[in-house]
C-alpha positions as CSV (number, residue, x, y, z in Angstrom):
1,M,10.5,-1.2,21.7
2,P,7.0,-2.3,20.7
3,T,5.6,-0.9,17.5
4,L,2.7,1.5,18.1
5,I,-0.1,1.2,15.6
6,R,-3.2,3.3,16.0
7,V,-6.6,1.9,14.9
8,S,-7.1,5.1,12.8
9,E,-3.9,4.4,10.9
10,V,-5.0,0.9,10.0
11,G,-8.5,2.1,9.1
12,E,-7.0,4.9,6.9
13,F,-4.6,2.4,5.2
14,I,-7.5,0.0,4.4
15,R,-10.0,2.8,3.4
16,F,-7.6,4.5,1.0
17,Q,-5.8,1.3,-0.1
18,G,-2.6,2.7,1.1
19,C,1.0,2.0,0.2
20,E,2.6,-0.6,2.6
21,R,6.0,1.2,2.6
22,R,4.4,4.5,3.5
23,F,2.4,2.8,6.2
24,K,5.6,1.4,7.7
25,L,7.4,4.7,7.5
26,G,4.5,6.3,9.4
27,L,4.7,3.9,12.4
28,N,5.9,4.9,15.8
29,N,5.4,8.6,15.1
30,R,7.5,8.3,11.8
31,R,10.6,7.2,13.7
32,I,12.0,5.3,10.7
33,A,11.0,8.0,8.2
34,R,13.0,10.6,10.0
35,A,16.2,8.7,9.0
36,V,15.3,9.1,5.3
37,P,16.2,12.4,3.6
38,F,13.1,14.3,2.5
39,S,10.8,11.7,4.0
40,E,8.2,14.3,5.1
41,R,7.4,14.8,1.4
42,L,6.0,11.3,1.4
43,F,3.3,12.4,3.8
44,N,2.5,15.7,1.9
45,T,-0.6,15.0,-0.1
46,L,-0.3,18.4,-1.8
47,D,2.5,17.3,-4.1
48,P,0.8,15.8,-7.2
49,V,4.1,15.3,-9.1
50,L,5.4,13.2,-6.3
51,Q,2.2,11.2,-6.2
52,E,2.4,10.5,-9.9
53,V,6.0,9.4,-9.8
54,G,5.1,7.1,-6.9
55,R,2.2,5.7,-8.8
56,E,4.5,5.0,-11.8
57,A,7.0,3.3,-9.5
58,E,4.3,1.2,-8.0
59,D,3.0,0.2,-11.4
60,G,6.6,-0.8,-12.4
61,W,6.9,-3.0,-9.4
62,E,3.6,-4.6,-10.1
63,T,4.6,-5.3,-13.7
64,S,7.9,-6.8,-12.6
65,L,6.3,-9.0,-10.0
66,R,3.7,-10.3,-12.5
67,D,6.5,-10.9,-15.1
68,H,8.2,-13.1,-12.5
69,G,5.2,-15.3,-12.0
70,L,3.5,-13.8,-9.0
71,R,-0.3,-13.5,-9.1
72,D,-2.7,-11.0,-7.7
73,L,-4.8,-12.8,-5.1
74,S,-7.1,-9.8,-4.9
75,R,-7.8,-9.8,-8.6
76,S,-7.9,-6.0,-8.5
77,D,-7.6,-5.7,-12.3
78,Q,-11.1,-7.4,-12.5
79,R,-12.8,-4.9,-10.2
80,E,-14.3,-1.5,-10.8
81,P,-11.7,1.3,-10.4
82,G,-13.8,3.0,-7.6
83,N,-14.3,-0.2,-5.7
84,R,-11.2,-2.3,-5.4
85,A,-11.7,-3.4,-1.8
86,V,-11.5,-7.2,-1.4
87,P,-13.7,-8.9,1.2
88,W,-11.6,-10.9,3.7
89,A,-13.5,-14.1,2.9
90,E,-12.8,-13.8,-0.8
91,F,-9.1,-13.1,-0.1
92,R,-8.8,-16.1,2.3
93,A,-10.5,-18.4,-0.3
94,A,-7.9,-17.3,-2.9
95,L,-5.1,-18.4,-0.5
96,E,-6.4,-21.9,-0.2
97,P,-4.7,-24.5,-2.3
98,S,-6.5,-25.5,-5.5
């Protein structure tokens, strides 16, 4: 079965700098998410406690990845908090070998 991705989903993911796992769980009318207990809470933006726990978990993963030598090609830590979008050309340049 092909994966259905709507343009609005991609645009929302980019605009709000979304979570990759949440994006995947939302594909195909949340088919995968329905197999996960309480998955609908992932899509409820009214739960600030859940959002904060998720943010802490994401920060922990980021720290773990950095501690294991991975680098942030987007250099998001060097950008203004309200403007962390990375132009494609800049990201592509970061991928090129030194």
